[in-house]
KEDO-848236 format. One line per field, with one value per residue: residue in one letter; x, y, z of N, C-alpha, C in turn. Coordinates in steps of 0.1 Angstrom, whole numbers, m for minus. Layout:
BEGIN
r (A,...)
n_X (X,...)
n_Y (Y,...)
n_Z (Z,...)
ca_X (X,...)
ca_Y (Y,...)
ca_Z (Z,...)
c_X (X,...)
c_Y (Y,...)
c_Z (Z,...)
//
This chain:
BEGIN
r (M,S,I,Q,T,W,I,Y,E,H,F,K,G,K,R,Y,E,V,V,G,E,A,F,D,G,E,T,T,E,I,M,I,I,Y,K,A,L,Y,N,S,P,E,F,W,E,N,A,L,W,V,R,P,K,D,N,F,L,E,N,L,D,I,S,W,K,K,V,P,R,F,R,F,I,S,S,L)
n_X (1152,1128,1123,1115,1098,1105,1120,1155,1186,1219,1249,1268,1253,1237,1204,1179,1154,1137,1128,1120,1121,1139,1147,1179,1186,1203,1213,1193,1194,1182,1177,1180,1164,1170,1166,1184,1180,1190,1210,1236,1266,1284,1268,1236,1206,1185,1194,1192,1199,1213,1216,1227,1204,1212,1236,1227,1212,1231,1252,1278,1312,1321,1343,1346,1321,1289,1270,1241,1243,1224,1199,1166,1144,1118,1084,1069)
n_Y (738,741,762,757,777,789,774,768,750,759,744,747,748,770,785,796,817,815,842,848,847,867,888,897,930,938,915,897,873,847,852,843,854,856,853,856,835,841,860,880,892,904,914,919,912,889,894,902,884,877,856,839,817,792,789,788,764,745,715,706,694,679,666,644,638,645,673,694,729,745,731,720,724,728,739,770)
n_Z (941,966,995,1029,1050,1083,1111,1111,1116,1118,1107,1127,1149,1159,1159,1135,1121,1091,1072,1047,1011,987,959,947,940,919,905,904,916,937,971,1006,1034,1068,1103,1133,1161,1186,1210,1199,1209,1192,1171,1172,1192,1176,1150,1115,1086,1053,1025,996,980,969,983,1010,1009,1004,1007,1029,1033,1061,1083,1066,1059,1044,1052,1056,1052,1064,1083,1082,1109,1122,1119,1129)
ca_X (1147,1121,1127,1104,1100,1105,1133,1166,1198,1232,1257,1276,1245,1228,1191,1175,1140,1137,1118,1114,1130,1139,1156,1190,1182,1212,1216,1180,1196,1173,1183,1172,1164,1168,1168,1190,1172,1199,1216,1250,1273,1290,1259,1225,1196,1176,1200,1188,1210,1209,1225,1222,1196,1220,1245,1219,1208,1242,1258,1293,1320,1326,1348,1344,1306,1281,1260,1235,1247,1213,1190,1152,1141,1104,1075,1066)
ca_Y (733,751,763,758,788,786,772,760,750,760,732,750,747,781,784,808,817,820,852,847,848,880,889,907,940,939,903,890,861,845,853,839,864,848,860,848,832,842,873,880,904,910,920,923,902,886,901,897,880,874,846,833,805,781,788,784,750,736,706,709,683,681,654,633,636,656,678,706,742,748,719,723,718,727,750,777)
ca_Z (954,974,1009,1038,1060,1097,1119,1106,1124,1111,1110,1139,1161,1161,1152,1127,1115,1078,1071,1033,999,980,947,947,931,907,898,905,923,949,984,1017,1045,1080,1116,1144,1173,1198,1211,1196,1214,1181,1163,1181,1193,1165,1138,1102,1077,1039,1019,984,983,966,994,1021,1008,1000,1016,1032,1037,1075,1088,1056,1058,1038,1060,1051,1059,1073,1084,1086,1122,1125,1117,1141)
c_X (1140,1126,1115,1108,1100,1118,1143,1177,1210,1240,1266,1267,1235,1215,1187,1161,1141,1125,1111,1125,1129,1148,1166,1186,1191,1213,1203,1182,1187,1181,1174,1174,1161,1172,1174,1181,1180,1204,1231,1256,1280,1281,1247,1216,1187,1181,1195,1200,1204,1220,1219,1215,1205,1230,1238,1216,1219,1246,1273,1299,1326,1330,1344,1329,1299,1270,1254,1241,1237,1203,1177,1149,1126,1097,1073,1054)
c_Y (744,751,764,769,782,784,763,761,750,749,734,750,758,780,797,806,823,829,851,847,862,879,900,917,942,927,894,876,859,844,848,849,856,856,851,847,832,856,872,893,912,918,926,911,901,894,894,894,877,866,841,820,793,778,783,769,740,726,708,696,686,667,642,629,648,660,691,718,746,736,723,716,717,740,757,773)
c_Z (961,988,1018,1048,1074,1103,1112,1116,1116,1115,1123,1151,1164,1153,1146,1122,1101,1076,1057,1023,993,968,950,936,918,899,896,910,935,961,995,1028,1058,1092,1126,1156,1186,1199,1208,1201,1202,1172,1172,1182,1181,1152,1126,1094,1063,1033,1006,986,980,978,1007,1021,1005,1011,1018,1036,1051,1080,1079,1055,1052,1048,1054,1059,1069,1072,1089,1099,1124,1119,1130,1148)
//
């Protein structure tokens, strides 16, 4: 499955901008690089994150309902 770049919403409500895709240097697994669109006191404003693509695109069982971990919101 291809990923659309731009704004996604995590199932817990925070929003992120997908920066792009990259390969893990050791495993060549495709990773998603994304930036927080909020200030986190635990990390920092606009912190960058990386997650395996399969994990980013997976559906979760929340309250007996399948929901995407990250839901596409819009283009910039």
